[in-house]
VEXRO-9158 format. One record per residue (C-alpha): y, z negated, x; residue in one letter. Coordinates in nm, 3 decimals. Layout:
Y/Z/X/A
...
REM end
This chain:
0.000/0.000/0.000/M
0.360/0.056/0.104/H
0.594/-0.225/0.213/P
0.717/-0.393/-0.103/T
1.079/-0.441/-0.205/A
0.982/-0.747/-0.405/H
1.114/-1.082/-0.291/V
0.888/-1.243/-0.549/D
0.538/-1.118/-0.460/S
0.359/-1.250/-0.772/F
0.275/-0.904/-0.911/A
0.126/-0.765/-0.592/R
-0.053/-1.095/-0.521/D
-0.222/-1.083/-0.861/H
-0.342/-0.724/-0.856/L
-0.722/-0.699/-0.866/P
-0.886/-0.636/-0.526/P
-0.862/-0.267/-0.437/E
-1.242/-0.252/-0.441/S
-1.217/-0.306/-0.820/Q
-0.957/-0.032/-0.876/W
-1.055/0.301/-1.027/P
-1.064/0.604/-0.803/A
-0.711/0.750/-0.805/L
-0.658/1.127/-0.797/L
-0.328/1.153/-0.611/L
-0.383/1.482/-0.423/D
-0.187/1.673/-0.685/N
0.157/1.833/-0.645/P
0.256/1.707/-0.993/D
0.243/1.348/-0.865/V
0.345/1.399/-0.502/A
0.622/1.140/-0.487/Y
0.805/0.996/-0.184/P
0.701/0.654/-0.057/A
1.019/0.491/-0.189/R
1.141/0.551/-0.542/L
1.272/0.362/-0.843/N
1.152/0.507/-1.171/C
1.470/0.414/-1.362/A
1.685/0.591/-1.105/A
1.458/0.895/-1.123/E
1.475/0.907/-1.501/L
1.849/0.849/-1.532/L
2.039/0.919/-1.210/D
1.841/1.229/-1.113/R
1.883/1.376/-1.460/T
2.259/1.325/-1.442/I
2.261/1.496/-1.102/E
2.134/1.810/-1.276/T
2.455/1.822/-1.479/G
2.340/1.646/-1.796/R
2.593/1.361/-1.780/G
2.791/1.466/-2.088/D
2.484/1.550/-2.297/Q
2.335/1.311/-2.558/P
2.066/1.078/-2.426/A
2.010/0.829/-2.708/I
2.094/0.870/-3.076/W
2.152/0.559/-3.287/S
2.240/0.491/-3.649/D
2.588/0.334/-3.652/V
2.716/0.243/-3.998/D
2.489/0.503/-4.154/G
2.602/0.789/-3.929/A
2.441/0.942/-3.618/P
2.596/0.821/-3.292/H
2.519/0.973/-2.953/A
2.525/0.783/-2.625/T
2.558/1.036/-2.342/S
2.365/1.019/-2.018/Y
2.678/0.911/-1.831/A
2.751/0.640/-2.089/E
2.390/0.523/-2.079/L
2.394/0.495/-1.701/R
2.714/0.290/-1.712/A
2.559/0.052/-1.966/L
2.243/0.023/-1.756/V
2.427/-0.032/-1.428/D
2.663/-0.294/-1.572/R
2.363/-0.476/-1.720/S
2.176/-0.463/-1.389/A
2.467/-0.648/-1.229/H
2.428/-0.921/-1.492/V
2.060/-0.961/-1.410/L
2.124/-0.999/-1.039/I
2.460/-1.178/-1.033/E
2.465/-1.395/-1.347/D
2.095/-1.458/-1.404/M
2.022/-1.472/-1.029/R
1.703/-1.271/-1.069/L
1.531/-1.126/-0.762/Q
1.319/-0.813/-0.719/P
0.966/-0.886/-0.833/G
1.066/-1.150/-1.091/N
0.906/-1.086/-1.428/R
1.140/-1.049/-1.723/V
1.026/-1.056/-2.084/L
1.183/-0.789/-2.308/L
1.172/-0.871/-2.677/H
1.331/-0.639/-2.929/G
1.292/-0.342/-3.164/P
1.364/0.022/-3.083/N
1.739/0.020/-3.024/T
1.985/0.143/-2.766/L
2.023/-0.216/-2.644/Q
1.648/-0.254/-2.586/M
1.642/0.071/-2.386/A
1.940/-0.042/-2.178/V
1.777/-0.378/-2.104/A
1.455/-0.210/-1.995/M
1.619/0.048/-1.769/L
1.850/-0.211/-1.616/A
1.561/-0.442/-1.530/A
1.363/-0.156/-1.376/L
1.661/-0.037/-1.177/K
1.714/-0.391/-1.044/A
1.357/-0.400/-0.914/G
1.231/-0.647/-1.173/L
0.890/-0.630/-1.338/V
0.940/-0.566/-1.710/V
0.705/-0.720/-1.967/V
0.801/-0.558/-2.298/P
0.682/-0.723/-2.620/T
0.674/-0.602/-2.977/M
0.926/-0.748/-3.221/P
0.670/-0.882/-3.467/L
0.497/-1.109/-3.213/L
0.508/-1.476/-3.302/R
0.576/-1.766/-3.065/A
0.206/-1.834/-3.005/K
0.152/-1.473/-2.894/E
0.464/-1.476/-2.678/L
0.344/-1.794/-2.509/K
0.016/-1.628/-2.411/Q
0.208/-1.349/-2.240/I
0.471/-1.572/-2.077/I
0.211/-1.807/-1.935/D
-0.021/-1.530/-1.816/K
0.255/-1.339/-1.631/A
0.446/-1.654/-1.528/Q
0.768/-1.511/-1.670/I
1.089/-1.693/-1.581/G
1.352/-1.499/-1.777/A
1.385/-1.308/-2.101/A
1.614/-1.044/-2.248/L
1.586/-1.079/-2.624/C
1.743/-0.926/-2.933/D
1.942/-1.214/-3.082/V
1.788/-1.149/-3.424/R
1.448/-1.247/-3.279/L
1.572/-1.568/-3.117/A
1.380/-1.791/-3.357/G
1.029/-1.721/-3.232/E
1.126/-1.718/-2.864/L
1.309/-2.050/-2.902/S
0.975/-2.226/-2.952/H
0.883/-2.119/-2.598/C
1.204/-2.253/-2.444/T
1.225/-2.592/-2.619/D
1.067/-2.868/-2.404/P
0.997/-3.066/-2.719/A
0.798/-2.783/-2.878/D
0.419/-2.760/-2.855/A
0.458/-2.393/-2.751/L
0.700/-2.469/-2.466/F
0.659/-2.247/-2.159/C
0.753/-2.431/-1.840/A
0.807/-2.106/-1.649/D
1.067/-1.970/-1.891/M
1.397/-2.092/-1.742/K
1.656/-1.868/-1.908/Q
1.716/-1.625/-2.194/V
1.996/-1.372/-2.225/C
2.042/-1.224/-2.571/Y
2.151/-0.871/-2.655/F
2.261/-0.702/-2.978/H
2.509/-0.988/-2.979/D
2.888/-1.028/-2.933/D
2.875/-1.388/-2.807/A
3.056/-1.445/-2.474/P
2.728/-1.513/-2.290/E
2.541/-1.212/-2.437/S
2.414/-0.931/-2.216/L
2.673/-0.689/-2.356/E
2.966/-0.930/-2.317/S
2.875/-1.019/-1.960/L
2.814/-0.654/-1.874/A
3.161/-0.551/-1.995/N
3.316/-0.717/-1.692/G
3.083/-0.558/-1.436/K
3.115/-0.242/-1.225/P
2.984/0.074/-1.382/A
2.778/0.162/-1.076/T
2.470/-0.012/-0.937/F
2.255/0.087/-0.640/T
1.893/0.096/-0.750/A
1.653/-0.140/-0.577/C
1.468/0.042/-0.298/D
1.126/-0.008/-0.452/T
0.801/0.138/-0.320/A
0.607/0.387/-0.530/I
0.332/0.125/-0.560/D
0.552/-0.171/-0.645/D
0.456/-0.303/-0.988/V
0.735/-0.233/-1.237/C
0.560/-0.283/-1.571/L
0.308/-0.528/-1.711/I
0.208/-0.382/-2.045/A
0.001/-0.614/-2.259/F
-0.264/-0.446/-2.469/T
-0.208/-0.411/-2.842/S
-0.577/-0.457/-2.913/G
-0.700/-0.590/-3.243/T
-0.910/-0.879/-3.109/T
-0.931/-1.120/-2.819/G
-0.684/-1.237/-2.561/T
-0.433/-0.965/-2.463/P
-0.478/-0.810/-2.122/K
-0.183/-0.739/-1.891/G
-0.197/-0.387/-1.749/C
-0.004/-0.356/-1.423/M
0.165/-0.022/-1.358/H
0.359/0.104/-1.055/F
0.685/0.298/-1.039/H
0.480/0.610/-0.963/R
0.269/0.553/-1.277/D
0.576/0.569/-1.501/V
0.670/0.903/-1.349/L
0.311/1.030/-1.357/A
0.292/0.978/-1.732/M
0.607/1.195/-1.759/C
0.481/1.467/-1.527/D
0.131/1.533/-1.666/L
0.082/1.522/-2.046/F
0.441/1.629/-2.124/P
0.451/1.899/-1.856/R
0.115/2.058/-1.934/H
0.062/1.992/-2.306/V
0.381/1.887/-2.486/L
0.614/2.110/-2.278/K
0.950/1.966/-2.388/P
1.290/2.097/-2.279/G
1.643/1.963/-2.251/A
1.724/2.096/-2.598/E
1.461/1.879/-2.768/D
1.531/1.575/-2.984/V
1.250/1.317/-2.988/F
1.182/1.071/-3.271/C
0.903/0.848/-3.393/G
0.777/0.501/-3.472/T
0.584/0.347/-3.178/P
0.763/0.046/-3.027/P
0.910/0.083/-2.679/L
0.695/-0.220/-2.597/A
0.386/-0.002/-2.657/F
0.328/0.254/-2.379/T
0.283/0.529/-2.642/F
0.643/0.460/-2.746/G
0.776/0.390/-2.397/L
0.667/0.737/-2.293/G
0.727/0.935/-2.609/G
1.058/0.781/-2.713/L
1.226/0.699/-2.380/L
1.072/0.820/-2.056/C
0.961/1.168/-2.164/F
1.301/1.272/-2.304/P
1.493/1.124/-2.009/L
1.270/1.304/-1.759/R
1.368/1.647/-1.896/V
1.726/1.572/-1.999/G
1.648/1.572/-2.371/A
1.767/1.318/-2.628/S
1.583/1.061/-2.838/T
1.648/0.885/-3.167/V
1.595/0.507/-3.154/L
1.592/0.349/-3.498/I
1.409/0.033/-3.599/E
1.197/-0.035/-3.908/K
1.108/0.321/-4.003/L
0.902/0.401/-4.312/T
0.735/0.741/-4.370/P
1.023/0.846/-4.597/A
1.288/0.725/-4.349/L
1.119/0.904/-4.059/L
1.140/1.231/-4.249/L
1.508/1.159/-4.313/Q
1.555/1.105/-3.938/V
1.410/1.451/-3.868/V
1.646/1.603/-4.123/E
1.958/1.413/-4.016/R
1.917/1.439/-3.638/Y
1.746/1.780/-3.635/R
1.457/1.627/-3.442/A
1.211/1.866/-3.281/T
0.934/1.638/-3.148/I
0.775/1.346/-3.332/M
0.544/1.065/-3.216/F
0.363/0.844/-3.467/T
0.020/0.726/-3.581/A
-0.220/0.910/-3.816/P
-0.138/0.673/-4.103/T
0.225/0.785/-4.104/F
0.135/1.154/-4.099/Y
-0.096/1.107/-4.397/R
0.176/0.922/-4.590/Q
0.448/1.171/-4.492/M
0.253/1.483/-4.590/A
0.315/1.464/-4.967/P
0.684/1.380/-4.904/L
0.748/1.666/-4.661/A
0.840/1.917/-4.930/K
1.145/1.710/-5.021/D
1.300/1.732/-4.673/H
1.439/2.001/-4.445/D
1.195/1.984/-4.154/L
1.281/2.326/-4.014/S
1.386/2.175/-3.679/S
1.051/2.003/-3.625/L
0.826/2.193/-3.386/C
0.574/1.949/-3.235/K
0.411/1.636/-3.370/T
0.198/1.404/-3.157/V
-0.065/1.167/-3.294/S
-0.222/0.883/-3.095/A
-0.298/0.514/-3.121/G
-0.617/0.561/-3.320/E
-0.850/0.843/-3.422/A
-0.689/1.131/-3.614/L
-0.911/1.221/-3.912/P
-0.953/1.597/-3.955/P
-0.848/1.553/-4.317/A
-0.513/1.414/-4.203/T
-0.467/1.699/-3.952/R
-0.535/1.951/-4.230/D
-0.309/1.772/-4.477/L
-0.019/1.770/-4.227/W
-0.069/2.137/-4.137/R
-0.074/2.238/-4.503/E
0.243/2.038/-4.572/A
0.446/2.147/-4.267/T
0.274/2.441/-4.097/G
0.258/2.234/-3.776/I
-0.066/2.200/-3.581/E
-0.099/1.842/-3.467/M
-0.112/1.750/-3.099/I
-0.381/1.482/-3.090/D
-0.451/1.266/-2.788/G
-0.652/0.983/-2.636/I
-0.453/0.745/-2.421/G
-0.440/0.376/-2.362/G
-0.236/0.094/-2.219/T
-0.470/0.074/-1.919/E
-0.408/0.442/-1.836/M
-0.038/0.411/-1.942/I
-0.044/0.718/-2.168/H
-0.235/1.022/-2.298/I
-0.506/1.171/-2.074/F
-0.698/1.392/-2.324/V
-0.511/1.633/-2.550/S
-0.450/1.995/-2.645/S
-0.183/2.190/-2.827/A
-0.128/2.518/-3.004/G
-0.390/2.785/-2.938/A
-0.592/2.540/-2.724/D
-0.672/2.321/-3.026/V
-1.040/2.333/-3.121/R
-1.155/2.219/-3.465/A
-1.286/1.863/-3.464/G
-1.187/1.799/-3.102/S
-0.913/1.580/-2.959/I
-0.870/1.825/-2.672/G
-0.951/1.851/-2.304/R
-0.858/1.645/-2.002/A
-0.485/1.668/-1.931/V
-0.443/1.846/-1.595/P
-0.452/1.579/-1.325/G
-0.728/1.387/-1.502/Y
-1.105/1.440/-1.522/V
-1.325/1.309/-1.803/V
-1.699/1.277/-1.851/Q
-1.942/1.137/-2.104/A
-2.177/0.894/-1.931/L
-2.495/0.711/-2.032/D
-2.552/0.338/-1.989/D
-2.647/0.395/-1.624/A
-2.314/0.579/-1.571/L
-2.487/0.914/-1.534/Q
-2.347/1.227/-1.703/P
-2.506/1.322/-2.033/V
-2.565/1.681/-2.141/A
-2.292/1.877/-2.323/P
-2.281/1.778/-2.687/G
-2.462/1.446/-2.633/V
-2.276/1.126/-2.720/T
-2.193/0.899/-2.428/G
-1.932/0.658/-2.296/H
-1.596/0.820/-2.224/L
-1.509/0.792/-1.854/A
-1.181/0.904/-1.697/V
-1.018/0.932/-1.356/R
-0.666/1.040/-1.266/G
-0.348/0.934/-1.086/P
-0.314/0.630/-1.318/T
-0.571/0.369/-1.402/G
-0.660/0.016/-1.500/C
-0.534/-0.277/-1.293/R
-0.546/-0.593/-1.503/Y
-0.335/-0.894/-1.418/L
-0.582/-1.159/-1.292/A
-0.850/-1.077/-1.548/D
-1.228/-1.077/-1.507/E
-1.248/-0.795/-1.763/R
-1.133/-0.560/-1.482/Q
-1.497/-0.520/-1.378/M
-1.596/-0.415/-1.729/K
-1.322/-0.154/-1.769/F
-1.362/-0.008/-1.418/V
-1.710/0.074/-1.288/R
-1.808/0.311/-1.008/D
-1.447/0.424/-0.985/G
-1.437/0.530/-1.350/W
-1.206/0.392/-1.617/N
-1.420/0.316/-1.924/L
-1.188/0.284/-2.227/P
-1.475/0.192/-2.460/G
-1.491/0.512/-2.664/D
-1.807/0.693/-2.768/A
-1.755/1.070/-2.732/V
-1.935/1.395/-2.680/S
-1.797/1.670/-2.456/I
-1.892/2.035/-2.503/D
-1.957/2.292/-2.232/A
-1.588/2.393/-2.232/D
-1.468/2.038/-2.171/G
-1.351/1.965/-2.526/Y
-1.382/1.598/-2.620/V
-1.516/1.503/-2.964/F
-1.443/1.145/-3.062/Y
-1.720/0.949/-3.233/Q
-1.599/0.587/-3.246/A
-1.505/0.291/-3.039/R
-1.828/0.211/-2.856/A
-1.829/-0.140/-3.002/D
-1.758/-0.003/-3.351/D
-2.073/0.209/-3.374/M
-2.278/0.101/-3.676/I
-2.652/0.073/-3.614/V
-2.838/0.084/-3.945/S
-3.219/0.111/-3.959/S
-3.212/0.257/-3.609/G
-2.951/0.521/-3.692/Y
-2.620/0.529/-3.500/N
-2.334/0.586/-3.744/I
-1.971/0.640/-3.641/A
-1.733/0.472/-3.884/G
-1.454/0.731/-3.832/P
-1.692/1.010/-3.941/E
-1.749/0.837/-4.276/V
-1.375/0.770/-4.305/E
-1.306/1.139/-4.252/T
-1.529/1.230/-4.545/V
-1.387/0.964/-4.777/L
-1.031/1.074/-4.702/L
-1.114/1.417/-4.842/Q
-1.174/1.268/-5.187/H
-0.865/1.304/-5.409/P
-0.878/0.936/-5.514/A
-0.867/0.794/-5.161/V
-0.532/0.715/-4.999/A
-0.667/0.522/-4.700/E
-0.995/0.371/-4.591/C
-1.164/0.177/-4.315/G
-1.538/0.175/-4.244/V
-1.726/-0.097/-4.055/V
-2.077/-0.232/-4.021/G
-2.178/-0.532/-4.232/A
-2.476/-0.753/-4.144/P
-2.792/-0.682/-4.342/D
-3.129/-0.856/-4.310/E
-3.331/-0.545/-4.385/L
-3.137/-0.276/-4.194/R
-2.956/-0.482/-3.931/G
-2.627/-0.337/-4.055/Q
-2.512/-0.133/-4.350/V
-2.207/0.090/-4.380/V
-1.925/-0.088/-4.562/K
-1.609/0.093/-4.671/A
-1.276/-0.065/-4.760/F
-1.082/0.182/-4.975/V
-0.718/0.201/-5.086/V
-0.702/0.418/-5.398/L
-0.419/0.648/-5.497/R
-0.218/0.556/-5.807/P
-0.395/0.644/-6.131/G
-0.751/0.582/-6.010/F
-0.964/0.281/-6.104/Q
-1.165/0.083/-5.851/G
-1.469/0.032/-6.074/D
-1.845/0.084/-6.052/A
-1.810/0.446/-6.155/A
-1.572/0.511/-5.865/M
-1.813/0.341/-5.624/V
-2.093/0.573/-5.732/S
-1.868/0.876/-5.718/E
-1.753/0.802/-5.362/L
-2.105/0.728/-5.245/Q
-2.233/1.057/-5.381/Q
-1.932/1.238/-5.232/F
-2.029/1.115/-4.885/V
-2.397/1.201/-4.939/K
-2.298/1.557/-5.030/N
-2.098/1.598/-4.708/A
-2.303/1.430/-4.434/V
-2.654/1.294/-4.377/A
-2.744/1.059/-4.659/A
-2.812/0.762/-4.429/Y
-2.441/0.752/-4.344/K
-2.317/0.682/-4.695/Y
-2.139/0.347/-4.756/P
-2.384/0.117/-4.931/R
-2.096/-0.125/-4.997/V
-1.748/-0.021/-5.111/I
-1.463/-0.269/-5.155/V
-1.130/-0.167/-5.308/F
-0.823/-0.330/-5.154/I
-0.447/-0.284/-5.188/D
-0.363/-0.239/-4.819/V
-0.555/-0.205/-4.493/L
-0.488/-0.457/-4.214/P
-0.316/-0.286/-3.922/R
-0.153/-0.383/-3.595/T
0.218/-0.318/-3.539/E
0.122/0.002/-3.355/T
-0.073/0.132/-3.655/G
-0.427/0.060/-3.536/K
-0.676/-0.042/-3.801/L
-0.789/-0.403/-3.752/K
-1.160/-0.343/-3.784/R
-1.236/-0.701/-3.677/A
-1.040/-0.824/-3.979/V
-1.236/-0.588/-4.205/L
-1.563/-0.713/-4.061/R
-1.452/-1.071/-4.124/A
-1.376/-0.979/-4.486/M
REM end
């Protein structure tokens, strides 16, 4: 590794041993970076050097009207804020700083300022409660926080010595989205508009992204400055292909790497602009496209399914590319979106451990039923339990290598995710002779019933084609005779009754479409499916139900 710029060496000291790292594919001109770089400076300063200073960088909703912050204005906000972090908060390179806020200009400024100052950012989603924040603060030994003032309540539990959730490491909090004299904005107003970026190494940790998984203790994924740039220079460059004229929009939180890339880093890398608006609904997201003339959208399959019937009521003529990730995209949802908008979805597999999407395809490269092929720079295989390749078309464990990979913060689960140099995300897939990846299920979500392996998402895909079904989730339920049976939780569309007749109708519908042993022997009608903030279905909650 290169000499670190970090005064506080916690992050480098707590990387897993290099013997437990995945094999990294760095012999690639796309990711041939100099030994010293700061990703925030690359994303902001270098873009301005190309002449984009006066162009819009971030769009916000101000009093109901679109407001553009230019690249030059954004850099001034970032640089002034970086001075606050170093001079007022007395933070040093390598210190971890918690970021807690929704998708706003202020959240983006706080993140870029911390990165530029050489700090290690630990972004967290706005809906996290104090107990969840404490897990993260304690795990990463975080000493400072930048927090949206509207979320002060939950964080205050972690800073009050009299509270059971007190975090001894957390010494100071600076609030933003606030006009108080001690707020980040107020302090920044009196600072110089220029700041020299910390001379970080390409392999200095800059981001600890905690997984948004649906069960268990969250894992901190440690990413370098070069990883942030690599996510910008592979999937976007080879699949998404954005340009400076594009306007990005979407729902994933900046605290989720899907959102960090798609709604901040990707647009900045190419000199495009992005719309940051909090608390979007499907209807509001369509309004954002219409109002801001957005061209590229990032969101989860659930939103696309809910937006499809509303699309006809909006002018979406500016929208060219839509990206789906976060959970499996049902073919029925892809078809529904295409029929409603004429846009072929860009699907993808990514993950917090890999930082972003590593399997995808777009346009003419889309193959029916497939997520896509390995993004250039990555290689993927389907492996058996002995980590040997399986034949084309045979289901195995997804394995991936590339210039990014899993490095957990002090976590014994590193040796489960990384084996023989492969990253093993935990997905069951088949890969055809042309390299197209066909998703089956999360490996631990496969349902084994009477010796048959059944992928829940396959059953969901069939159910979603029935006109009565709005949403559904399929899991395995314990059964003395069969080991497990297929159990479906179904949200019905308005006007349909969740009665015995509907149960029989849906069961027969599945039997008519796929092998009969896959039909749901149990169907439960519910009003809403449990989901994480990033849109993932909480299958563990369904199993508990």
